[in-house]
C-alpha positions, 0 to 999 in steps of 0.5 A, spaced: 478 534 531 485 531 530 491 535 526 498 534 524 501 540 525 507 542 521 512 548 522 515 548 515 522 549 512 526 545 516 532 541 512 531 534 513 538 530 515 540 523 518 537 516 517 530 513 517 529 506 518 523 504 513 517 499 516 514 493 513 510 493 507 503 495 508 501 492 502 504 486 503 502 485 510 495 486 509 495 480 504 499 476 508 495 477 514 488 474 511 493 469 508 495 466 514 488 463 514 490 457 510 495 455 515 495 449 519 498 452 525 501 458 528 504 463 523 509 468 526 510 475 522 516 479 523 517 486 520 509 488 521 508 495 520 503 497 526 498 501 522 491 502 522 490 497 516 494 492 520 490 493 526 483 492 523 485 486 519 487 482 526 480 484 529 477 481 523 481 475 524 479 475 531 472 476 529 472 469 525 476 465 531 483 466 530 488 468 536 492 474 534 498 477 539 502 483 537 509 482 540 514 488 541 509 492 536 512 489 529 512 481 530 505 479 530 503 471 532 497 469 528 493 462 530 488 460 526 487 453 528 480 454 531 477 459 526 470 456 525 466 461 521 467 463 513 462 469 514 465 476 515 461 481 518 460 488 515 464 492 521 470 488 519 469 488 512 468 496 511 474 497 516 479 496 510 479 495 503 484 489 504 479 485 507 477 482 500 483 478 501 479 474 506 475 472 500 480 468 497 483 465 504 476 463 507 474 460 500 480 456 500 479 454 507 472 452 507 470 452 500 465 458 501 465 465 504 460 470 505 463 478 505 460 485 504 463 489 499 470 492 502 471 499 504 477 503 503 480 510 500 475 513 495 481 514 489 477 511 484 473 505 481 476 498 483 472 493 481 471 486 484 470 483 477 477 480 476 477 477 483 470 474 482 472 471 475 478 468 478 474 464 483 468 462 478 474 459 474 476 455 480 469 452 481 466 457 485 459 459 484 458 467 486 452 471 488 451 478 489 445 481 493 445 487 497 452 489 497 454 482 500 458 477 496 457 469 497 462 464 494 461 457 494 465 451 491 460 445 493 465 440 489 471 443 491 476 448 488 479 445 481 485 448 478 484 452 472 487 457 467 485 464 468 487 470 464 486 477 467 484 482 463 488 487 467 494 486 471 490 487 478 494 486 484 488 485 488 485 479 484 492 476 483 493 475 490 486 473 492 486 468 486 493 465 488 491 464 495 484 461 493 488 456 489 493 453 494 488 448 495 485 447 489 485 440 485 491 440 480 494 446 477 492 453 477 495 458 472 494 466 472 496 470 466 497 477 465 498 478 473 501 483 477 508 483 478 508 488 484 513 486 490 508 485 495 505 480 490 512 476 490 512 477 498 505 474 499 507 468 494 514 467 498 510 467 505 505 461 502 511 457 499 514 458 506 507 454 509 508 449 504 505 451 498 507 450 491 507 457 487 512 459 481 513 465 477 511 470 482 514 477 479 513 475 472 506 475 468 504 468 469 504 465 476 503 457 477 500 454 483 500 447 484 494 445 489 496 442 496 492 438 501 494 442 507 499 447 509 503 448 516 505 454 520 511 458 519 515 464 521 516 469 515 519 476 515 515 482 511 519 486 506 520 493 507 515 498 504 516 501 498 511 507 498 513 509 505 521 509 503 519 513 497 515 518 501 521 519 505 525 520 499 521 525 496 520 529 503 528 529 503 528 532 496 523 537 497 526 540 503 533 540 500 535 535 505 541 529 506 537 523 508 539 516 508 533 511 507 535 505 511 532 498 511 529 498 504 530 494 497 533 499 492 531 495 486 524 496 488 525 504 488 528 504 481 522 508 477 522 513 483 530 513 483 530 514 476 525 520 476 529 524 482 535 523 478 532 526 472 530 532 476 537 533 479 536 529 486 543 526 488 542 518 489 547 514 492 545 506 493 547 501 497 545 494 499 539 496 503 539 503 503 539 509 499 542 516 500 538 522 498 542 529 497 540 535 494 545 541 493 542 545 487 535 547 485 530 541 482 527 542 475 521 539 473 519 532 469 513 529 466 511 522 469 506 517 467 503 512 472 503 505 471 503 498 474 510 495 476 515 496 474 512 503 472 512 509 476 507 507 482 500 511 483 501 510 490 507 515 490 504 520 484 501 525 489 507 526 493 511 526 487 506 532 484 508 536 491 515 535 490 514 538 482 510 544 485 517 546 487 521 545 481 524 550 477 520 548 471 513 546 469 511 538 469 506 534 467 503 528 471 498 523 467 495 518 472 493 511 468 491 507 474 485 511 479 481 516 476 480 520 483 487 520 485 487 528 484 483 529 490 489 532 493 489 538 488 485 543 491 488 542 498 495 544 494 492 550 491 490 552 498 498 552 500 499 556 494 500 551 488 498 553 481 495 546 478 491 545 472 487 538 471 486 536 464 482 529 464 487 524 467 493 529 466 495 534 472 499 540 469 504 543 474 507 550 474 513 550 478 518 555 481 513 558 486 513 558 494 508 554 498 505 557 504 502 554 510 494 553 511 489 548 514 488 543 509 484 536 509 487 529 507 482 525 503 485 519 503 492 515 505 497 518 499 493 525 499 495 525 506 502 523 505 503 529 500 500 534 504 505 532 510 510 533 504 507 540 502 507 542 509 515 540 510 516 545 505 511 550 506 513 557 509 509 558 516 504 553 519 500 547 516 495 544 519 492 537 516 486 534 518 483 527 516 489 524 520 486 517 520 487 516 513 495 517 514 495 512 520 492 507 515 499 506 512 505 510 516 508 508 522 510 513 527 510 518 522 511 524 526 517 521 530 521 519 524 520 526 521 522 529 528 528 525 528 530 528 521 529 535 524 522 536 522 518 540 526 511 536 526 506 534 532 499 532 533 494 536 536 487 535 538 482 541 537 475 543 539 473 545 532 
């Protein structure tokens, strides 16, 4: 059994550089299938989800090569299969982007329902509705989704009942070769949606409106290869901002886009954290005890659900109570029982988490149930008195690059251990 072991109550100080965005990388890597040449991606985070997707690409016939870890070359010229096997589909939730990419390239695709963290219902209905609007015939049997556009994909007007990030990106990828113009309305506006659109445009696609609630895609006959740099990771940046705050630290979060952090920055200021923004960095500085606040998660530019567990952990140490309302994923509170092991007083009431602040966390052995729950437990361990041991580290490795090293460079006492339990 592998553990992350933390000896807590070490004040974080210094500078940390943020890796490329996980949520952008896991969309852009499958999207490289629509290229007619070689794609070179820079600022790629070397994390398990990225590795899983490159292996999936290779299983289809692509050549993938990491260069100095954070540059990834993808040559999809000789991809000759539109069937993704169960092993690679189940390795990461983001494998669903192969639906749009393979449908665009071959006009058909066969893929098992993807895997991923069990944080709530994430139905594929919006994706399939979009593909069907483009002219694909969908069939689902025994956990396998088959899509085929026998007469080619045709541009269409598609309205999403909810602004799903995955569906927005998947439909956008599929539409790059559709005959005519596709318009996706009520679409997601997250930074990684914009980044994927920018990547496709670098290949020669004609996409406008990304970052608004309506995206327009003018179908093209072919696309070329190109080089592209992935944006910094908004959620990793937020995780380190919260880690600095909970330890009473003074940390510069470097290589970020401060605009992407506005919802978190606003809440941190509200509870008493000093925030100083520069062009590509944010300084987080805590001088006085922090208070509580109320938070409601929402689609971008609202407060991100992927930072909700980390922020809940910070609010456990506030001098006043807080209430968090989770509006995106119904199972996002699976970390609550583990925080209670560390001494937190928390009460669940349907979609709301009531936090009694002003108490001390104490080290214990806990288990990460998913990626962001794992990040929350790491943050709790940094603040806790004594030693915290976290299992389920494979979830954390899906989204955080060099976590222990980055924390240790800031002054934390963090290491990995393998134990025979």
